[in-house]
N, C-alpha and C positions, 0 to 999 in steps of 0.2 A: 504494500500500500504506500503510495507516495507520501512524503513527509507532510506536505501541505494538507492533504486530506486527513491524514492521521492526526495532525495537530488540530484541525477543525473538529474532528470527532472527540478528541480529548477535551477541548474547550467546552463543547456541549455537555459532555459527561460531568466535568467539574462545575459548570454553571448549574446543572440540574441538582447538584448537591449543595448549592447555595454559595459557591465560591465567588466572592465579589470581584476579584481580579479577572476571572474568566468571563463573568457577565459584562464587565467593562470592555474587555477586548472584543467580545462578540458584538457589543453595541457599536463600537468604533468600526468594525468590519462591515456591519450591515446597515448602518444609518444612511449612507449614500443611496443604496438601492431602495431602501424603504422611503426615503424622502422623494426620490424620483417616482416611485409607484404611487405614493399619496398625491403627488402633484398631478400625475396623469390619470389617476383613477378616482380620486375623491375630490371632486370640484365643489362639493357642497360647502357652504360657509360654516365655520366653527368659531367659538368664542375665544380660543386660545391662539397664540401666534403659531405659525406653521412649524418652526423649528422646535419650539418648546413642546408642542403637541406630539410631534413625531418622536422626539427623544423620550418623553415621559412614557408614552404608550409602549415604545420598544422596550424600555427598561422594565416596565410592568409585566410584559409578556415573558421576557427572559427570566425574571425573578419567579415566575409561576410555572416552570417547565419540569416539575418533579417527575412526571410520568412520560416525558417525551422519549421516543425511541429514535435514535439517529439512523437515517438511511441514506446518507450522502448530503453534500453541501447544498445542492440545488433543492432537494426535498426539504432540508432544514429552512432555507430561505423562503420557500413557498409556505411552509407552516408558520414561520415567524410573521411574514407579511400578511397572510390571510388572517391570523389572529389579531394583528395590529389594526388592520382595516376594520375588522368587526368591532373592536373596541372604539375606534374613531366613530363608526356609525352609531354605536350605543350612546356615545357622548352627544352626538347630534340629536338622536331621539330623545335623550334626557332633556336637553335644552328646549326642544319642541314641546315635550310633555309638561314642562314647567311654564308653558305659555310665554316663553321669551321670544321676542320677535327676531329670530336670527335672519329672516329674509331681508331685514334692513341693513345687515352687516355686509361688508365687502368680501369678495372671494379671498381665499388664502393669499397673502402677499408674497410676491417674489422678492426674496431678500438678496442683498449684495452677495455676489459669488455663487448664487444658487444655480445659475445656468451650467456651471461646471459639473454639476451633479447629473447632467445628462450623459456623462461618460458611460454608464452601464449599457446604453444603446450602442452595440458594437459596430454599427454602420456609421456612427458619428465619431470621427477621430478627434484627438485633442486639438489638432490644428484647425479643424472645421469649427469646433466650439470656440476657439480663440478668434475666429473671424468676426465674432460680435453677436450681440443680442438680436440683431435683425434677422440673422439666419435662424437662430433659435426660435424667435417669434414666428417666423414663416413655417418652421417645422410644427410648432404648437398649433397654429391655425389649421394646417392640413390634418394633423392628428385628430383634432377635435371635430373635424368635419366627417370623420369616419363614424360608422355606427358603433354602438356599444360593444358588440361581439368582436368586431375587428380591433377596436382599441384594446380589449381584454387579451386577445391572443397575441398581439404585438407586445403587450406588457409582460405576459407570461414568458415569452421567448427572450425578449431583449432586455428586460429589467431583471426579472427573477432568474433567468438563465435556464429554464427547464428544457429538457430534450423533447422531441416530438412525442415520444411515448409518455413522458410525464405530463405534457400538455393534454394528450388524449385522455389520460386518467383523470386529470383535473376537470376536464370538460365533459367527460362521459362519451367520448367519441373514439373512433379507431385512430391509430397512428397515421395511416394514409390520409384520412379525412383531416387530421390536424395539419399535416404537411400542405395539403391543398388549400385549406382555410387560411393558413399563415401566408402562403404565397399570394393568394388573392388580396389579403389585407395589405401586404407590403406593396403590391402592384398598385392598389388603390391609393395608398399613401404617396407613392412616387408620382402618380398622375396628378394628384391634388397639389403636391409641392411644385411640379412643373408649371401648373397653371398660375401659381403665384409668383413666378419669375425665377 
């Protein structure tokens, strides 16, 4: 087993036993992907700042993983992100249940340097990100013009890093169907980006 994979498995084991250092390291390793996922999948307004919300939720999930069974780094990221997003939605529902008018609040703010966290999208290189926020904004506009299912499969592949088989399992479809669906979603994204210049 490669050292990096073994180390990730060791960290998860230690974190599940309550090791604060392991939890902190997993938090640092996974925050960029989680922030990117939240940015691209959770557009609903919340009452906490974007960074504070993501970090606190991620820590909360990592501190409550006593019964988690490690099955590889991508599966772990999927578990972590799924649980974090569910907690974020719970907070949103809580605010609505308390009759707080969250609709008057603005969308999660894009904070300084946040565009760099698009790096988990492996078709966007560091030099492309460095070209400026205009390119990132063009990507975002095209991405959010896609339907929800296309956004989701792109996020599962490019942010979380799932394989076609893992995507198929997550979506309840075959690996072949996952490949075709991802290909169509990426083609649709490319067409929309081309239309915006």
